[in-house]
N, C-alpha and C positions, 0 to 999 in steps of 0.2 A: 174502730177503737184504737187509740194511740198505744204503741208498744209499751211505754212505761206504765200507763194505767192498767194495761193487761197484766204486767208483771206484779203490780201492786195487788190486784185481785187474786193472783196466784200465790201470794206470799204464804197463806196458811197451808197451801198444798206443797210448797217447795221445801219446807222444813222436813216433813217426813220423807219426801222424795230424796232429799240430800242425804238423810240418814240412811236410807235403804241403799242408795247408790254407793255411798262412801264405804260402807261396811262390807266390802268384799272379803272373803276369807283370806286372812293374812297370817303368815307364820314367820317368826323371827327366832334366830338362834345364833350361836357363836361357835366357830370351829376352835379346835385346841390351839391353833396358832394365832388366834385373836381376830380372825376375819369375821366380821358381822355379816349375816346373811338374812335378807328379808324377801320372802316369796309371797306375792299377792296373786290370788287366782281371779281370773276374769275370762269366762269361757264364751264370750260373744263372737270371737273370731279366732281362727286357727293360727294365730301368730303370737310371738312373745317378744318382749323388750328385755334385753340384758344390759345392765349398767354396772360399772365399777367406779366408785367415787373414792377419791383420796382427800384426806383432810389437810390439804396443803394448797396454798394459793398465793397471790401477791402480798397478802398481809404478813406472811411468814418470812419474807425476804429481808435481809438486813440492808441498811443503806449501802449503796455501792454495788449491790448485786441484784437490783431489780430486774424482773423479766425472766428469772430462772424457771419458774413454774410453767410459764407459757412456752418457753423454748423447749423444755423437756416434753411438753405435750406434742410439739411438732416431731421430736425425735422418737417418740413412741411408735411411729409408723415407719421407722427407718431400719428395721431389722432386729431380730432376736436370735437365740441360739439355733433354732430350727427353721426360721423364716427369713428370707432375704428381704431387703428393703422393698416395700410396696407389695410384697407377696400376700400378706394377710388381707389387704384391701382388695386385691385382685380376686382372691378366693371368695370373699364375701360377695363381691359384685357378681361373680359367676353363679352364685346361688340365689341371686335376686334379693339379697339382703341390703339394707342401708346401714351406714355407720357414720359416726362423727365423734367429735370431742369438744370440750369447752374448758376454759380456764377462767376463774373469777378471782375476786379478792380472797374468798374463803376456801375454795376447793378446786380440784381438777377432776373431770369426769370423762369417761369413755363409754360409748353406748352403741348397741346394734339393735336393729329391728329385723326379725327374720321368721321364717316358718318355724313352728313349734318343734318339728322333728330335727331342725338344724341347730338347736340350742347348744348341743355339745361342741360344735365348731367354735362358737363365740366363747364359751367357757374355757376351752383348751387354749385358745389364742390369748385371752386376757390373763390366764394363770401364767403362761409363759412370759408375757410382757411384764408381769409383776416382779419377776425375779431373774429372768434370763435375757434382759435387754442387752444388746451388744454396744450401742452408742458408738458407731464407727466415726473416727475423726473426719474422714473425707466427706461423709454425709453431713456432718455438722458444719463444715466449712461452706457447703452449698446452702444448707438450710438457714444459716444465720443471715445470709443475704436476703432470703425470702422474708425473714422476720423484719429486717430493716425496712424492706419495701412495704411490708404490711403496716409498719408504724407510720411511714411517710403517708401512705394512702389514708389511714384512719385518723391521724392526728396532725403531723407536721404540715401536710398539704391540705388539710381539711380545717378551715377556720372554726367551724362549730365544734369539732372534736378537740381542737387546741384550746378553745375557750372553756370547754367543760373540764378538761384536764387541769387547767390552771385554777379553775374555780374549786375543784376538789382539794387541790394542794393548799388552798387558802382556808377552806372550810374545816378541814381536819387538822387540828393544832397539836394533838397529843397522841395520835396513833397512826400507824402506817397505812390506813385507808386512803391517805392522801397520795400514796405512790401509785403510778399507773401500772395496771396488770401487765401490759405489754412491755413495760420497762422504760426507763429514760434512755434516750439514744446513746448517751455516753457509756451507760452500763452495758447495753447490747454490744457496742463496739469492742469492749474489752473483755467480754465473756469468752471463756474457753471450754473445751470439751471436758477438762478435769472438773470444772465447776459443776457441770451437769451430772457427771458421774457421782460426785459427792452428794449432790442434792437427791439423786435417785436412790442411792444407798441409804440416805437418812430418812426419807419420807415414804418410799414405795415399799412398805412392809404390810403384812396382813392386818396387824393391829391398828394401822392407821387408815384402813380402808373399809368400805361398805359395798357389798354386792347386792344389787336390787334386781329382782326378776319379777316381771308383771306380764300376765297373759294366760293363754290357754294351757296351763300346766297344773300338775298336782305335786304336792310336797313329797309324797312317797317315791315319785320317779325323779324329781329334781335333786333331792338331798344326796343320793348316791353319786350323781354326776358332779355336784359341787365338791363332795369329799374326794372324789377321784382326781379332779384337776387342781383344786386349790389346797387340799389337805396336806400335800407334800411340800408346799411352799414354806421355807424356813420362817419362823416367827419374827426374828430380828427384834430390835428395840424400838417400840413406838415412841416418837418424839412427844414432848409435852405440848399440848395445844392451849394457847392462851386467848382470852377474850380481849380484843382491842377496845379499850375504854377511852372516852373523850372527857375533857374537862366539862363539868356541869354548866358552867357559865363562862366561856372563854372570852367574852366581850365582843362588841360589834366590830366587824371587819368589812372593809370595802375595797374594791379595786376597779380600775378602768383599763380596758384593753382596746387597742386599735389594731384591727385585723382586716384581712381581705374578705370582708362580709358584704353581702348584697344589702342586708337590712340590719339595723341595730337590734340587739337582743338583750334581754334581762334575765339574770339568774339570781334567785333568792333562796337561801338555804338556812335551816334551823337545826342545830344539833339536838337530836332526840334519841331516846333509847330504842332498842329493838326488843323483841320478845325474850331474847337471851339476857338482856341487861336490865330490864325494867323491874321495879320492886312489886308492882301490881299489874298483872297481865291485862286487866281490862283497859288500862291506859293505852296500850298498843292497839288493841282492837278499836278503841275510840278514835285513835289517830288514823287508822285505816278508813274508818267511816267518815271522818272529817275530810279526808281526801276525796271520798266519793260525793259528799255533799257539795264540795267546791268544784269537782271536775269529773263527776260520774255520768257523763253523757250529755245529750243535747239540752236537757232542762236543768242541768246543774248550775250553780250560782255564777261561776266565772264566765262560762260562755254566754249565759243568759244576760248577766249584768254588764260585763266588760266588752264582750264582742258584739252582741246584738243590741243591748240596751243603750249604754253610754257610748258605745263604739270607740273606746279608747285603745282597744287591742285588735289586731288581726288574728292573733291566736294567743291563748293563755292556758296553762294547765299546771297540774301538780304531779309529783311522784313521791313514793315512800316505800322502802323495802323494810318490812317488819321482820324478815326471817334472815338475819345476818348473825355472824358469830359475835360481833361486837356492837357498839353503838352505831346509830344510823343517822340519816339526814331526811328532813321533810323539805322538799324542793318545790319552788314555783319557777316557771319559765314563761316568757312571753315576748311578743313582738308588738311594739306600739303601732297605732294606726297613723302612719305618716300622712295619709291623705287628709286627715283632720288636724295635722300639725301637732300631733301628740308626741312627746318625747319620753325618754326612759324615766326621768323623775316623776312625770305625771302618771305613767303606768304603775310605777312602784307605789305611789301614793294611793292609787285606786285599789291595788291589791291589799295594802294595809287597811284600807277602809273596809274591805270585805272581811279581813281577819278580825278587826275590832268589832264589827257587827256580830260575828259569831261568838266572840268573847262575852259580849253584853247580853245577847239574846239567843238562847238555844234554838236549834231548828224545831219546827213544829213536829208533832208526832207523825203526821202524814208524810212530811218530807223525809224524815228519818226512815219510816217504813218503806218508802219508795227506794231509797238507796240501799237499804238492807236487802230488799228483793232483788235488786240488780246484782249485788255482790254475791248473794246466795245462788242466784241463777248461774252466774259465771262458774262458781264452784261445782254446781251440779253438772253443767254441760261439759266441764273439763274431764269428768269421769268417763266420758265416751272415748277418750284418748288413752291408750295404754302408755304412751310416752309421757303424757301429762301426769298420769298417776305416779309413774316411776320417778319423774322429776321431783314431784312434791315430797315423796317419801325420802328419796336420796338427799335432797337439799336439807330437809329438816335434820336428818341424822348427822350429816357431816358438819353442820354448824353447831351441833350440841343440843338439839331439841329432839324429843321423842317422836318417832313416826306416827304414833297414835294421835297426835294433834290433827292429822288429816281427817280423822273421824269426829273431831270435837270442834272444828273451826266454825261450822254453821251455828251451833248453839252459842258459842262465845260471841259471835257478831250480833246475833239476835237479842242478846241480853243487854246490849248497850242502850243507855237512855239518852234523851236529848241533852239533859244537863251535863252528862259526862262528856259529850262532844265539846261543850263550851268550857268545861273544866280543863281538858287537855290543851285547848287553844290558849287559855289564860296561862297555863303552866309552862308550855313549851314554845309557843310562837312569840318569843320575847326578843327585845333588842340585845340582851346579854348573850343570846344564843345565835345571833344573826350574822350571816355573811351575804354580801351583795356584790354582784359583778355587772358593771355596765360594759357591754361589748359593742364597740362602735366601728363602722366601716372606715377604712383608711381615707383620709382627706384626698380629694381629687387633686392631681398635680395642677399647678397653675398653668394656664394656657399662655403660649407666647403671644 
């Protein structure tokens, strides 16, 4: 039996399973200093994930100061009042724990996975870093060079990364999502330690943070630990968090880039809302399933029709982030099949044909049921990971959505109808919301 058919047959079983798996005992409260705490019990393994999320990312940075949030993330590992640079990481490593951090457009997060009896170590370390970071200038001077090299590796010397950065700068016309999270190089080069110290004082306060703990823990034992380590952190003044909104119909935009690419690539984006900015929540869930209809596995429309059927693309797909602080993008990307002399305009035309087909004809009930089963299965299986559970809870909260949506997502997706898929395609996948980027390899130099 094919895997997708198997998932389809499982659909009636997956809904109650998702419901049961998602509703782990979860406890939420707020300390007197404003720190939000979410504890989710999951006793399947004697480990725990501890995460601190800050409601600050690339979107909060003013023009001329891009990259502050990412640079501060690097400096969080460079020493605090009672810990020398690198000492916290060395301690966690000696305990067999893993740690990391991430900066996005909407947030910065720090996390550890460790044995349940070592949770106090993570809490004490993060509480100290929240208000007792030292930010030594000599460490900054070294680390800013690391950040410059990271930008070169990810963007400046990476043609695909450069193409995507330029595409986002074109697609977002009225909000700072068009700024790179790592920062423009000219902003990184003129950044100083005082800039980071001011950013830290402004944003790293309890009222601008969320502590998420998921694993083999009980609230009656965790709450005293949280109060002991975080309760004494001064409240400070939490900054105002704004939703980055886009123009509803900014008009069609297009550009052509000549880069050091091996193959031509196409990027197509449509300005669409997120769950945070949409007036009717079902539209966002329909957009998520629209992406799955087009690009949800081997039997989805884009690979079936454009890669294997008409063979106009060697690869083609979609992406859409529904859980952002502000408005989002629905993106298509693809590489034309040059073996058949297909160029970028022909691939673009073929993708528009698939979009128009969905606008005019809703997917069948069977097709929609299949993709719903796939998406639900992914949500169910993600519950096996403590880190994935914590990530979903933390991300929802820091972008301004309630963590309880974790337990409601399956029902929301299963309520979408075929006609609603076509309705959001007609409403949002329009020329007035469209950005296109043709990314072409540099012309070969003429031979002598």
